[in-house]
ROPAFI-433795 format. One record per residue (C-alpha): residue in one letter; z, y, x; residue number from 1. Coordinates in nm, 2 decimals. Each point is the difference from the previous one (the first is absolute). Layout:
<pt><residu>A</residu><c3>Z</c3><c2>Y</c2><c1>X</c1><num>NUM</num></pt>
...
//
This chain:
<pt><residu>M</residu><c3>2.94</c3><c2>4.37</c2><c1>-1.12</c1><num>1</num></pt>
<pt><residu>F</residu><c3>0.13</c3><c2>-0.15</c2><c1>-0.32</c1><num>2</num></pt>
<pt><residu>I</residu><c3>0.32</c3><c2>0.04</c2><c1>-0.13</c1><num>3</num></pt>
<pt><residu>I</residu><c3>0.10</c3><c2>-0.28</c2><c1>-0.27</c1><num>4</num></pt>
<pt><residu>D</residu><c3>0.30</c3><c2>-0.02</c2><c1>-0.18</c1><num>5</num></pt>
<pt><residu>F</residu><c3>0.16</c3><c2>-0.34</c2><c1>-0.09</c1><num>6</num></pt>
<pt><residu>D</residu><c3>0.17</c3><c2>-0.09</c2><c1>-0.29</c1><num>7</num></pt>
<pt><residu>D</residu><c3>-0.30</c3><c2>-0.04</c2><c1>-0.28</c1><num>8</num></pt>
<pt><residu>T</residu><c3>-0.24</c3><c2>0.11</c2><c1>0.24</c1><num>9</num></pt>
<pt><residu>L</residu><c3>0.01</c3><c2>-0.31</c2><c1>0.22</c1><num>10</num></pt>
<pt><residu>F</residu><c3>0.31</c3><c2>-0.20</c2><c1>-0.15</c1><num>11</num></pt>
<pt><residu>N</residu><c3>-0.01</c3><c2>-0.07</c2><c1>-0.39</c1><num>12</num></pt>
<pt><residu>T</residu><c3>0.37</c3><c2>0.13</c2><c1>-0.03</c1><num>13</num></pt>
<pt><residu>R</residu><c3>-0.04</c3><c2>0.06</c2><c1>-0.38</c1><num>14</num></pt>
<pt><residu>P</residu><c3>-0.03</c3><c2>-0.18</c2><c1>-0.19</c1><num>15</num></pt>
<pt><residu>G</residu><c3>-0.03</c3><c2>-0.30</c2><c1>0.22</c1><num>16</num></pt>
<pt><residu>F</residu><c3>0.26</c3><c2>0.01</c2><c1>0.27</c1><num>17</num></pt>
<pt><residu>S</residu><c3>0.26</c3><c2>0.18</c2><c1>-0.29</c1><num>18</num></pt>
<pt><residu>N</residu><c3>-0.03</c3><c2>-0.29</c2><c1>-0.22</c1><num>19</num></pt>
<pt><residu>A</residu><c3>0.06</c3><c2>-0.27</c2><c1>0.26</c1><num>20</num></pt>
<pt><residu>R</residu><c3>0.31</c3><c2>0.16</c2><c1>0.10</c1><num>21</num></pt>
<pt><residu>V</residu><c3>0.12</c3><c2>0.03</c2><c1>-0.45</c1><num>22</num></pt>
<pt><residu>A</residu><c3>-0.14</c3><c2>-0.38</c2><c1>0.00</c1><num>23</num></pt>
<pt><residu>A</residu><c3>0.26</c3><c2>-0.04</c2><c1>0.32</c1><num>24</num></pt>
<pt><residu>L</residu><c3>0.28</c3><c2>0.13</c2><c1>-0.17</c1><num>25</num></pt>
<pt><residu>A</residu><c3>-0.09</c3><c2>-0.09</c2><c1>-0.38</c1><num>26</num></pt>
<pt><residu>P</residu><c3>0.25</c3><c2>-0.32</c2><c1>0.05</c1><num>27</num></pt>
<pt><residu>L</residu><c3>0.29</c3><c2>0.19</c2><c1>0.10</c1><num>28</num></pt>
<pt><residu>G</residu><c3>-0.04</c3><c2>0.16</c2><c1>-0.38</c1><num>29</num></pt>
<pt><residu>I</residu><c3>-0.15</c3><c2>0.34</c2><c1>0.14</c1><num>30</num></pt>
<pt><residu>S</residu><c3>-0.23</c3><c2>0.18</c2><c1>-0.21</c1><num>31</num></pt>
<pt><residu>E</residu><c3>-0.34</c3><c2>0.16</c2><c1>0.10</c1><num>32</num></pt>
<pt><residu>D</residu><c3>0.18</c3><c2>0.32</c2><c1>-0.11</c1><num>33</num></pt>
<pt><residu>L</residu><c3>0.32</c3><c2>-0.06</c2><c1>0.22</c1><num>34</num></pt>
<pt><residu>Y</residu><c3>-0.27</c3><c2>-0.06</c2><c1>0.29</c1><num>35</num></pt>
<pt><residu>L</residu><c3>-0.14</c3><c2>0.33</c2><c1>-0.05</c1><num>36</num></pt>
<pt><residu>Q</residu><c3>0.30</c3><c2>0.18</c2><c1>-0.04</c1><num>37</num></pt>
<pt><residu>T</residu><c3>0.21</c3><c2>-0.18</c2><c1>0.26</c1><num>38</num></pt>
<pt><residu>Y</residu><c3>-0.32</c3><c2>0.07</c2><c1>0.22</c1><num>39</num></pt>
<pt><residu>R</residu><c3>-0.02</c3><c2>0.33</c2><c1>-0.06</c1><num>40</num></pt>
<pt><residu>E</residu><c3>0.41</c3><c2>0.04</c2><c1>0.08</c1><num>41</num></pt>
<pt><residu>A</residu><c3>-0.05</c3><c2>-0.17</c2><c1>0.35</c1><num>42</num></pt>
<pt><residu>R</residu><c3>-0.28</c3><c2>0.15</c2><c1>0.10</c1><num>43</num></pt>
<pt><residu>N</residu><c3>0.06</c3><c2>0.40</c2><c1>-0.01</c1><num>44</num></pt>
<pt><residu>S</residu><c3>0.28</c3><c2>0.14</c2><c1>0.20</c1><num>45</num></pt>
<pt><residu>A</residu><c3>0.22</c3><c2>0.30</c2><c1>-0.09</c1><num>46</num></pt>
<pt><residu>S</residu><c3>-0.18</c3><c2>0.18</c2><c1>0.21</c1><num>47</num></pt>
<pt><residu>G</residu><c3>-0.36</c3><c2>-0.07</c2><c1>-0.21</c1><num>48</num></pt>
<pt><residu>Q</residu><c3>-0.10</c3><c2>-0.22</c2><c1>0.35</c1><num>49</num></pt>
<pt><residu>V</residu><c3>-0.12</c3><c2>-0.36</c2><c1>-0.12</c1><num>50</num></pt>
<pt><residu>W</residu><c3>0.23</c3><c2>-0.24</c2><c1>0.17</c1><num>51</num></pt>
<pt><residu>Y</residu><c3>-0.01</c3><c2>-0.39</c2><c1>-0.10</c1><num>52</num></pt>
<pt><residu>D</residu><c3>-0.03</c3><c2>-0.36</c2><c1>0.10</c1><num>53</num></pt>
<pt><residu>D</residu><c3>0.13</c3><c2>-0.31</c2><c1>-0.16</c1><num>54</num></pt>
<pt><residu>Q</residu><c3>0.35</c3><c2>0.04</c2><c1>0.06</c1><num>55</num></pt>
<pt><residu>R</residu><c3>0.02</c3><c2>0.32</c2><c1>-0.13</c1><num>56</num></pt>
<pt><residu>H</residu><c3>-0.16</c3><c2>-0.09</c2><c1>-0.34</c1><num>57</num></pt>
<pt><residu>A</residu><c3>0.23</c3><c2>-0.34</c2><c1>-0.01</c1><num>58</num></pt>
<pt><residu>Q</residu><c3>0.32</c3><c2>0.24</c2><c1>0.02</c1><num>59</num></pt>
<pt><residu>V</residu><c3>-0.12</c3><c2>0.22</c2><c1>-0.27</c1><num>60</num></pt>
<pt><residu>L</residu><c3>-0.02</c3><c2>-0.29</c2><c1>-0.22</c1><num>61</num></pt>
<pt><residu>A</residu><c3>0.33</c3><c2>-0.12</c2><c1>0.12</c1><num>62</num></pt>
<pt><residu>M</residu><c3>0.14</c3><c2>0.31</c2><c1>-0.18</c1><num>63</num></pt>
<pt><residu>K</residu><c3>-0.15</c3><c2>-0.12</c2><c1>-0.30</c1><num>64</num></pt>
<pt><residu>G</residu><c3>0.17</c3><c2>-0.31</c2><c1>0.00</c1><num>65</num></pt>
<pt><residu>F</residu><c3>-0.23</c3><c2>-0.22</c2><c1>0.18</c1><num>66</num></pt>
<pt><residu>D</residu><c3>0.03</c3><c2>-0.23</c2><c1>0.29</c1><num>67</num></pt>
<pt><residu>E</residu><c3>-0.10</c3><c2>0.20</c2><c1>0.32</c1><num>68</num></pt>
<pt><residu>D</residu><c3>-0.05</c3><c2>-0.30</c2><c1>0.19</c1><num>69</num></pt>
<pt><residu>K</residu><c3>-0.22</c3><c2>-0.15</c2><c1>-0.25</c1><num>70</num></pt>
<pt><residu>A</residu><c3>-0.20</c3><c2>0.30</c2><c1>-0.06</c1><num>71</num></pt>
<pt><residu>F</residu><c3>-0.05</c3><c2>0.03</c2><c1>0.36</c1><num>72</num></pt>
<pt><residu>A</residu><c3>-0.14</c3><c2>-0.31</c2><c1>0.07</c1><num>73</num></pt>
<pt><residu>A</residu><c3>-0.21</c3><c2>0.01</c2><c1>-0.34</c1><num>74</num></pt>
<pt><residu>L</residu><c3>-0.15</c3><c2>0.32</c2><c1>0.13</c1><num>75</num></pt>
<pt><residu>A</residu><c3>-0.05</c3><c2>-0.10</c2><c1>0.37</c1><num>76</num></pt>
<pt><residu>S</residu><c3>-0.18</c3><c2>-0.31</c2><c1>-0.11</c1><num>77</num></pt>
<pt><residu>T</residu><c3>-0.26</c3><c2>0.25</c2><c1>-0.10</c1><num>78</num></pt>
<pt><residu>M</residu><c3>-0.06</c3><c2>0.14</c2><c1>0.33</c1><num>79</num></pt>
<pt><residu>A</residu><c3>-0.09</c3><c2>-0.34</c2><c1>0.18</c1><num>80</num></pt>
<pt><residu>P</residu><c3>-0.35</c3><c2>0.08</c2><c1>0.17</c1><num>81</num></pt>
<pt><residu>E</residu><c3>-0.18</c3><c2>-0.25</c2><c1>-0.18</c1><num>82</num></pt>
<pt><residu>R</residu><c3>0.14</c3><c2>0.18</c2><c1>-0.33</c1><num>83</num></pt>
<pt><residu>L</residu><c3>-0.06</c3><c2>0.34</c2><c1>0.13</c1><num>84</num></pt>
<pt><residu>K</residu><c3>-0.41</c3><c2>-0.14</c2><c1>0.08</c1><num>85</num></pt>
<pt><residu>E</residu><c3>-0.06</c3><c2>-0.09</c2><c1>-0.37</c1><num>86</num></pt>
<pt><residu>F</residu><c3>0.04</c3><c2>0.39</c2><c1>-0.10</c1><num>87</num></pt>
<pt><residu>L</residu><c3>-0.24</c3><c2>0.13</c2><c1>0.28</c1><num>88</num></pt>
<pt><residu>F</residu><c3>-0.29</c3><c2>0.09</c2><c1>-0.17</c1><num>89</num></pt>
<pt><residu>P</residu><c3>-0.30</c3><c2>-0.24</c2><c1>0.05</c1><num>90</num></pt>
<pt><residu>D</residu><c3>-0.27</c3><c2>0.21</c2><c1>0.15</c1><num>91</num></pt>
<pt><residu>A</residu><c3>0.28</c3><c2>0.17</c2><c1>0.21</c1><num>92</num></pt>
<pt><residu>I</residu><c3>-0.04</c3><c2>-0.17</c2><c1>0.34</c1><num>93</num></pt>
<pt><residu>T</residu><c3>-0.39</c3><c2>0.04</c2><c1>0.00</c1><num>94</num></pt>
<pt><residu>F</residu><c3>0.05</c3><c2>0.35</c2><c1>-0.11</c1><num>95</num></pt>
<pt><residu>L</residu><c3>0.21</c3><c2>0.07</c2><c1>0.30</c1><num>96</num></pt>
<pt><residu>E</residu><c3>-0.23</c3><c2>-0.21</c2><c1>0.25</c1><num>97</num></pt>
<pt><residu>K</residu><c3>-0.29</c3><c2>0.23</c2><c1>-0.13</c1><num>98</num></pt>
<pt><residu>L</residu><c3>0.17</c3><c2>0.30</c2><c1>0.03</c1><num>99</num></pt>
<pt><residu>K</residu><c3>0.12</c3><c2>-0.07</c2><c1>0.36</c1><num>100</num></pt>
<pt><residu>S</residu><c3>-0.40</c3><c2>-0.10</c2><c1>0.12</c1><num>101</num></pt>
<pt><residu>F</residu><c3>-0.03</c3><c2>0.38</c2><c1>-0.11</c1><num>102</num></pt>
<pt><residu>G</residu><c3>0.19</c3><c2>0.05</c2><c1>0.38</c1><num>103</num></pt>
<pt><residu>E</residu><c3>0.23</c3><c2>0.32</c2><c1>-0.20</c1><num>104</num></pt>
<pt><residu>P</residu><c3>0.39</c3><c2>0.00</c2><c1>0.04</c1><num>105</num></pt>
<pt><residu>M</residu><c3>0.18</c3><c2>-0.18</c2><c1>-0.27</c1><num>106</num></pt>
<pt><residu>I</residu><c3>0.29</c3><c2>0.17</c2><c1>-0.16</c1><num>107</num></pt>
<pt><residu>L</residu><c3>0.24</c3><c2>-0.25</c2><c1>-0.24</c1><num>108</num></pt>
<pt><residu>L</residu><c3>0.19</c3><c2>0.30</c2><c1>-0.17</c1><num>109</num></pt>
<pt><residu>S</residu><c3>0.26</c3><c2>-0.17</c2><c1>-0.26</c1><num>110</num></pt>
<pt><residu>L</residu><c3>0.29</c3><c2>0.17</c2><c1>-0.19</c1><num>111</num></pt>
<pt><residu>G</residu><c3>0.32</c3><c2>-0.22</c2><c1>0.00</c1><num>112</num></pt>
<pt><residu>D</residu><c3>0.32</c3><c2>-0.10</c2><c1>0.16</c1><num>113</num></pt>
<pt><residu>A</residu><c3>-0.18</c3><c2>-0.06</c2><c1>0.42</c1><num>114</num></pt>
<pt><residu>E</residu><c3>0.19</c3><c2>-0.33</c2><c1>0.06</c1><num>115</num></pt>
<pt><residu>Y</residu><c3>-0.05</c3><c2>-0.14</c2><c1>-0.35</c1><num>116</num></pt>
<pt><residu>Q</residu><c3>-0.42</c3><c2>0.10</c2><c1>0.02</c1><num>117</num></pt>
<pt><residu>F</residu><c3>-0.03</c3><c2>-0.18</c2><c1>0.35</c1><num>118</num></pt>
<pt><residu>K</residu><c3>0.10</c3><c2>-0.30</c2><c1>-0.12</c1><num>119</num></pt>
<pt><residu>K</residu><c3>-0.22</c3><c2>-0.02</c2><c1>-0.26</c1><num>120</num></pt>
<pt><residu>V</residu><c3>-0.30</c3><c2>0.15</c2><c1>0.25</c1><num>121</num></pt>
<pt><residu>R</residu><c3>0.09</c3><c2>-0.29</c2><c1>0.27</c1><num>122</num></pt>
<pt><residu>A</residu><c3>0.05</c3><c2>-0.26</c2><c1>-0.25</c1><num>123</num></pt>
<pt><residu>L</residu><c3>-0.39</c3><c2>0.07</c2><c1>-0.10</c1><num>124</num></pt>
<pt><residu>E</residu><c3>-0.09</c3><c2>0.00</c2><c1>0.36</c1><num>125</num></pt>
<pt><residu>I</residu><c3>-0.21</c3><c2>0.36</c2><c1>-0.07</c1><num>126</num></pt>
<pt><residu>E</residu><c3>0.18</c3><c2>0.21</c2><c1>0.28</c1><num>127</num></pt>
<pt><residu>K</residu><c3>-0.28</c3><c2>-0.09</c2><c1>0.24</c1><num>128</num></pt>
<pt><residu>Y</residu><c3>-0.27</c3><c2>0.15</c2><c1>-0.20</c1><num>129</num></pt>
<pt><residu>F</residu><c3>0.20</c3><c2>0.33</c2><c1>0.02</c1><num>130</num></pt>
<pt><residu>D</residu><c3>0.03</c3><c2>0.28</c2><c1>0.34</c1><num>131</num></pt>
<pt><residu>R</residu><c3>0.31</c3><c2>0.15</c2><c1>-0.15</c1><num>132</num></pt>
<pt><residu>V</residu><c3>0.22</c3><c2>-0.09</c2><c1>-0.32</c1><num>133</num></pt>
<pt><residu>F</residu><c3>0.17</c3><c2>0.26</c2><c1>-0.13</c1><num>134</num></pt>
<pt><residu>M</residu><c3>0.32</c3><c2>-0.10</c2><c1>-0.23</c1><num>135</num></pt>
<pt><residu>V</residu><c3>0.14</c3><c2>0.32</c2><c1>-0.18</c1><num>136</num></pt>
<pt><residu>D</residu><c3>0.31</c3><c2>0.04</c2><c1>-0.21</c1><num>137</num></pt>
<pt><residu>E</residu><c3>-0.07</c3><c2>0.34</c2><c1>-0.23</c1><num>138</num></pt>
<pt><residu>E</residu><c3>-0.37</c3><c2>0.12</c2><c1>0.02</c1><num>139</num></pt>
<pt><residu>K</residu><c3>-0.36</c3><c2>-0.08</c2><c1>0.18</c1><num>140</num></pt>
<pt><residu>H</residu><c3>-0.07</c3><c2>0.34</c2><c1>0.07</c1><num>141</num></pt>
<pt><residu>T</residu><c3>0.18</c3><c2>0.09</c2><c1>0.33</c1><num>142</num></pt>
<pt><residu>V</residu><c3>-0.17</c3><c2>-0.35</c2><c1>0.14</c1><num>143</num></pt>
<pt><residu>M</residu><c3>-0.32</c3><c2>0.16</c2><c1>-0.13</c1><num>144</num></pt>
<pt><residu>E</residu><c3>0.06</c3><c2>0.31</c2><c1>0.19</c1><num>145</num></pt>
<pt><residu>E</residu><c3>0.05</c3><c2>-0.17</c2><c1>0.30</c1><num>146</num></pt>
<pt><residu>L</residu><c3>-0.28</c3><c2>-0.25</c2><c1>0.01</c1><num>147</num></pt>
<pt><residu>L</residu><c3>-0.31</c3><c2>0.28</c2><c1>-0.09</c1><num>148</num></pt>
<pt><residu>K</residu><c3>0.23</c3><c2>0.27</c2><c1>0.30</c1><num>149</num></pt>
<pt><residu>N</residu><c3>-0.32</c3><c2>-0.13</c2><c1>0.22</c1><num>150</num></pt>
<pt><residu>V</residu><c3>-0.31</c3><c2>-0.18</c2><c1>-0.18</c1><num>151</num></pt>
<pt><residu>S</residu><c3>-0.17</c3><c2>0.30</c2><c1>-0.15</c1><num>152</num></pt>
<pt><residu>D</residu><c3>-0.32</c3><c2>-0.09</c2><c1>0.14</c1><num>153</num></pt>
<pt><residu>K</residu><c3>0.07</c3><c2>-0.35</c2><c1>-0.18</c1><num>154</num></pt>
<pt><residu>E</residu><c3>-0.05</c3><c2>-0.10</c2><c1>-0.34</c1><num>155</num></pt>
<pt><residu>I</residu><c3>0.33</c3><c2>-0.12</c2><c1>-0.18</c1><num>156</num></pt>
<pt><residu>W</residu><c3>-0.01</c3><c2>-0.25</c2><c1>-0.26</c1><num>157</num></pt>
<pt><residu>F</residu><c3>0.31</c3><c2>-0.04</c2><c1>-0.20</c1><num>158</num></pt>
<pt><residu>I</residu><c3>0.04</c3><c2>-0.34</c2><c1>-0.26</c1><num>159</num></pt>
<pt><residu>N</residu><c3>0.30</c3><c2>0.03</c2><c1>-0.22</c1><num>160</num></pt>
<pt><residu>D</residu><c3>0.09</c3><c2>-0.12</c2><c1>-0.35</c1><num>161</num></pt>
<pt><residu>K</residu><c3>0.24</c3><c2>0.25</c2><c1>-0.18</c1><num>162</num></pt>
<pt><residu>V</residu><c3>-0.13</c3><c2>0.30</c2><c1>-0.18</c1><num>163</num></pt>
<pt><residu>P</residu><c3>0.23</c3><c2>0.27</c2><c1>0.04</c1><num>164</num></pt>
<pt><residu>E</residu><c3>0.04</c3><c2>-0.04</c2><c1>0.37</c1><num>165</num></pt>
<pt><residu>T</residu><c3>-0.31</c3><c2>-0.05</c2><c1>0.06</c1><num>166</num></pt>
<pt><residu>V</residu><c3>-0.12</c3><c2>0.34</c2><c1>-0.18</c1><num>167</num></pt>
<pt><residu>A</residu><c3>0.30</c3><c2>0.20</c2><c1>0.20</c1><num>168</num></pt>
<pt><residu>L</residu><c3>-0.18</c3><c2>-0.16</c2><c1>0.31</c1><num>169</num></pt>
<pt><residu>A</residu><c3>-0.35</c3><c2>0.11</c2><c1>-0.05</c1><num>170</num></pt>
<pt><residu>K</residu><c3>0.11</c3><c2>0.35</c2><c1>-0.11</c1><num>171</num></pt>
<pt><residu>Q</residu><c3>0.22</c3><c2>0.04</c2><c1>0.33</c1><num>172</num></pt>
<pt><residu>F</residu><c3>-0.25</c3><c2>-0.15</c2><c1>0.22</c1><num>173</num></pt>
<pt><residu>P</residu><c3>-0.37</c3><c2>0.07</c2><c1>-0.16</c1><num>174</num></pt>
<pt><residu>E</residu><c3>-0.18</c3><c2>-0.16</c2><c1>0.30</c1><num>175</num></pt>
<pt><residu>I</residu><c3>0.10</c3><c2>-0.32</c2><c1>-0.06</c1><num>176</num></pt>
<pt><residu>K</residu><c3>-0.25</c3><c2>-0.25</c2><c1>-0.18</c1><num>177</num></pt>
<pt><residu>I</residu><c3>0.20</c3><c2>-0.19</c2><c1>-0.27</c1><num>178</num></pt>
<pt><residu>V</residu><c3>-0.06</c3><c2>-0.30</c2><c1>-0.17</c1><num>179</num></pt>
<pt><residu>M</residu><c3>0.26</c3><c2>-0.12</c2><c1>-0.22</c1><num>180</num></pt>
<pt><residu>K</residu><c3>0.05</c3><c2>-0.37</c2><c1>-0.12</c1><num>181</num></pt>
<pt><residu>K</residu><c3>0.05</c3><c2>-0.08</c2><c1>-0.35</c1><num>182</num></pt>
<pt><residu>S</residu><c3>0.36</c3><c2>-0.13</c2><c1>-0.12</c1><num>183</num></pt>
<pt><residu>S</residu><c3>0.14</c3><c2>-0.08</c2><c1>-0.30</c1><num>184</num></pt>
<pt><residu>S</residu><c3>0.29</c3><c2>0.24</c2><c1>0.05</c1><num>185</num></pt>
<pt><residu>F</residu><c3>-0.21</c3><c2>0.26</c2><c1>-0.09</c1><num>186</num></pt>
<pt><residu>P</residu><c3>-0.22</c3><c2>0.03</c2><c1>-0.34</c1><num>187</num></pt>
<pt><residu>E</residu><c3>-0.38</c3><c2>0.05</c2><c1>0.13</c1><num>188</num></pt>
<pt><residu>A</residu><c3>-0.03</c3><c2>0.34</c2><c1>-0.16</c1><num>189</num></pt>
<pt><residu>E</residu><c3>0.25</c3><c2>0.11</c2><c1>0.22</c1><num>190</num></pt>
<pt><residu>Y</residu><c3>-0.26</c3><c2>-0.13</c2><c1>0.30</c1><num>191</num></pt>
<pt><residu>Q</residu><c3>-0.26</c3><c2>0.19</c2><c1>-0.18</c1><num>192</num></pt>
<pt><residu>A</residu><c3>0.15</c3><c2>0.28</c2><c1>-0.03</c1><num>193</num></pt>
<pt><residu>T</residu><c3>0.05</c3><c2>0.06</c2><c1>0.34</c1><num>194</num></pt>
<pt><residu>G</residu><c3>-0.41</c3><c2>0.03</c2><c1>0.09</c1><num>195</num></pt>
<pt><residu>L</residu><c3>0.07</c3><c2>-0.21</c2><c1>0.32</c1><num>196</num></pt>
<pt><residu>P</residu><c3>-0.20</c3><c2>-0.33</c2><c1>0.03</c1><num>197</num></pt>
<pt><residu>Y</residu><c3>0.23</c3><c2>-0.30</c2><c1>-0.07</c1><num>198</num></pt>
<pt><residu>F</residu><c3>-0.06</c3><c2>-0.40</c2><c1>-0.01</c1><num>199</num></pt>
<pt><residu>N</residu><c3>0.17</c3><c2>-0.34</c2><c1>-0.12</c1><num>200</num></pt>
<pt><residu>T</residu><c3>-0.09</c3><c2>-0.21</c2><c1>0.33</c1><num>201</num></pt>
<pt><residu>L</residu><c3>0.01</c3><c2>0.08</c2><c1>0.34</c1><num>202</num></pt>
<pt><residu>T</residu><c3>-0.35</c3><c2>-0.13</c2><c1>0.05</c1><num>203</num></pt>
<pt><residu>E</residu><c3>-0.11</c3><c2>0.28</c2><c1>-0.23</c1><num>204</num></pt>
<pt><residu>I</residu><c3>0.15</c3><c2>0.24</c2><c1>0.22</c1><num>205</num></pt>
<pt><residu>Y</residu><c3>-0.11</c3><c2>-0.12</c2><c1>0.30</c1><num>206</num></pt>
<pt><residu>D</residu><c3>-0.37</c3><c2>0.02</c2><c1>-0.16</c1><num>207</num></pt>
<pt><residu>H</residu><c3>0.09</c3><c2>0.40</c2><c1>-0.07</c1><num>208</num></pt>
<pt><residu>I</residu><c3>0.10</c3><c2>0.09</c2><c1>0.31</c1><num>209</num></pt>
<pt><residu>S</residu><c3>-0.25</c3><c2>-0.22</c2><c1>0.17</c1><num>210</num></pt>
<pt><residu>S</residu><c3>-0.27</c3><c2>0.19</c2><c1>-0.18</c1><num>211</num></pt>
<pt><residu>H</residu><c3>0.15</c3><c2>0.39</c2><c1>0.04</c1><num>212</num></pt>
<pt><residu>R</residu><c3>0.05</c3><c2>-0.05</c2><c1>0.36</c1><num>213</num></pt>
//
């Protein structure tokens, strides 16, 4: 079984997609710092759950004095399929096709607002590679527990970019094999400190998996 993260693993969320969103809002006078601040405000609900879409972000920007309709149009322009496909890592499709050829279950497990994440995944036309897709708004461990219940006789691979999240899951589920996709969001020293294998590209990750099956 292969359990694969989405943001910054298959899709260049930061800096690629985020930079495109900043650039789309710049003509309205919205700085990168303000974009990041209002993104965080729009993303996190009072209960701590992840809840985000373009309309919600535009509403938060409107509270800062910007035109809501123009902000929404700018953000929505980056969600067009042809724009989103610019940020799928160049070896992502080949990576998924090669993993699929092993004949093992393929699971996409992503943290984020479900509707918003599904929009991206479907626009990228990658849903077809997965047997199941999970979008969670809090933490991934509950889904992992459910997935691992009935696969004790099979190898379970987890591919992810986030260091603290991956370390926590590795401790909770020592039976899984982990490979990390290096993200610019974390210093390389943090990846090194985990003692877990990590690589810059999905192609390298496939090669590692292929040689350790």
